[in-house]
C-alpha positions in Angstrom: 98.5 91.1 70.8 102.1 92.1 70.2 104.2 94.7 72.1 102.2 97.4 74.0 103.8 100.5 75.6 101.7 102.3 78.3 102.4 105.3 80.6 101.1 104.8 84.1 101.2 107.4 86.8 100.9 107.5 90.6 98.6 104.8 92.0 98.2 103.2 88.6 101.7 101.8 89.1 101.0 99.8 92.3 99.5 96.6 90.7 102.8 96.2 88.7 105.3 96.4 91.5 105.9 92.6 91.9 106.6 92.3 88.2 108.8 95.3 88.2 110.7 94.0 91.2 111.3 90.7 89.4 112.4 92.5 86.2 114.8 94.8 88.0 116.6 91.9 89.7 116.8 90.1 86.4 118.3 92.9 84.4 120.5 94.5 87.1 122.4 91.3 87.6 124.0 92.1 84.3 127.1 94.3 83.8 127.6 97.1 84.8 125.3 96.9 87.8 126.1 93.3 89.0 123.3 93.9 91.5 122.2 91.1 94.0 118.9 92.4 95.0 115.9 91.0 97.0 112.2 91.2 96.1 111.5 92.8 99.4 113.8 95.7 98.9 112.7 96.2 95.4 109.0 96.4 96.4 109.9 99.0 99.0 111.9 101.0 96.5 109.2 100.9 93.8 106.4 101.9 96.2 107.8 105.4 96.1 106.8 105.8 92.4 103.3 104.6 93.0 102.8 106.8 96.1 103.5 110.1 94.2 101.1 111.7 91.8 104.2 112.8 89.8 105.6 109.3 89.7 105.8 107.7 86.2 106.1 104.2 84.8 106.6 103.4 81.2 105.5 99.8 80.9 106.2 97.4 78.1 104.2 94.2 77.7 104.2 91.4 75.3 100.6 90.3 75.5 100.0 90.3 79.3 103.6 89.6 80.3 105.7 92.6 81.5 109.0 92.6 79.6 110.2 96.2 80.2 109.8 99.2 82.3 111.2 102.6 83.0 110.5 104.9 85.9 110.7 108.7 86.7 109.8 111.0 89.5 110.8 114.5 90.8 114.4 114.6 91.9 113.2 116.3 95.1 111.4 113.1 95.9 114.4 110.8 95.1 116.7 109.3 97.7 119.0 111.9 99.5 122.0 110.4 97.9 120.8 111.4 94.4 119.9 115.0 95.5 123.1 115.6 97.3 125.3 116.2 94.2 122.9 118.8 93.0 122.7 120.6 96.3 126.5 120.5 96.6 126.7 122.2 93.1 124.2 124.9 94.0 121.4 123.4 91.9 117.9 123.2 93.2 116.6 119.5 93.0 113.0 120.7 92.7 113.9 122.1 89.2 114.7 118.6 88.0 112.8 115.5 86.9 114.7 112.4 87.6 114.7 109.3 85.4 115.2 106.1 87.2 116.0 102.7 85.7 115.2 101.5 82.2 115.1 97.7 82.2 114.3 95.3 79.3 114.5 91.6 79.0 117.3 90.7 76.6 115.0 89.4 73.8 113.3 92.8 73.5 116.4 95.0 73.1 117.4 96.8 69.9 113.8 97.4 68.9 113.7 101.1 69.7 112.2 100.6 73.1 115.0 102.3 74.9 114.5 105.5 72.8 110.8 105.2 73.6 111.5 105.1 77.3 113.2 108.5 77.0 110.6 110.0 74.7 107.7 109.1 77.0 109.5 110.2 80.2 110.5 113.5 78.6 106.9 114.1 77.5 105.8 113.4 81.1 108.3 115.8 82.4 107.0 118.5 80.1 103.5 117.7 81.1 104.5 118.3 84.8 106.2 121.6 84.0 109.9 120.5 84.1 112.4 121.9 81.7 115.4 120.0 83.2 115.8 116.2 83.3 118.5 114.0 84.5 119.5 110.4 85.2 122.6 108.7 86.5 124.6 105.6 85.6 127.1 103.5 87.5 130.7 103.8 86.6 133.0 100.8 86.9 136.8 100.7 86.5 137.8 99.7 82.9 139.9 96.8 84.3 137.1 95.3 86.3 137.4 91.5 86.2 133.7 91.0 85.4 133.5 93.4 82.5 132.3 91.4 79.4 134.5 91.2 76.4 133.3 93.6 73.7 131.0 95.6 76.0 129.9 98.8 74.5 128.7 101.5 77.0 125.5 103.4 76.4 127.2 106.8 76.3 126.7 107.2 72.6 123.0 106.4 72.8 122.5 108.9 75.6 124.5 111.6 73.8 122.4 111.1 70.7 119.3 111.7 72.9 120.8 115.1 73.8 122.1 114.2 77.2 125.4 115.6 78.5 127.6 113.7 81.0 128.3 115.8 84.2 131.2 114.2 86.1 130.9 117.1 88.6 127.5 115.6 89.6 128.5 112.3 91.2 126.6 110.3 93.7 127.6 107.2 95.7 124.8 104.6 96.3 125.3 101.3 98.1 124.3 97.9 97.0 125.6 94.4 97.2 127.4 93.2 94.1 127.0 89.6 93.0 129.3 87.5 95.3 129.8 90.4 97.8 129.2 89.7 101.5 128.0 93.2 102.2 127.0 96.5 100.5 129.6 98.8 99.2 129.1 102.3 97.8 129.2 102.6 93.9 129.9 105.8 92.0 126.9 107.1 89.9 127.5 109.8 87.4 124.7 112.1 86.2 123.7 113.0 82.7 121.5 116.1 82.1 119.3 117.6 79.4 117.4 120.9 78.9 114.0 120.2 77.3 113.5 123.8 76.2 116.9 124.4 74.8 118.0 126.8 77.5 121.5 126.6 78.8 121.9 124.4 81.8 123.6 125.8 84.9 
């Protein structure tokens, strides 16, 4: 059957939550997230996307097996930690469509699926009437002991897609790193894009 990419919305997402939870834990154990998650937490987190008509899931399957996924929802429906930097900067969260994670099993990377995740989520944002889209990425200190040798950040990929890094929009979101006894807040910096070419505030 080969690789299949589908866009699911709202309640269509719900049947895939267990597979999405598994995939998020698998991928986010890698640098730079180093995330030690649980299936229970992941299921609760992902339920938000399925409960909203404006929630979006871009699903990648190889045959019947889920190998990649990307999510999006209105920023105004995201966690308060992600809305707070926009409010602090005088930006209205309801004007923004927020892109959540993009996760792919290692064997399916470098096949153009990352770019497809952005294309599909941007198309969905336009469909819903949003002209401004955003996502955030964790920032680790360059001297972090677990940073892999030769690691290349995705900044260039995001810039080529038309996104601009906004260090003034910075959130702090807690999770437990691999080997940590408790959660600690991690800095998350936002990237933004105007879909209609208008200048961003």
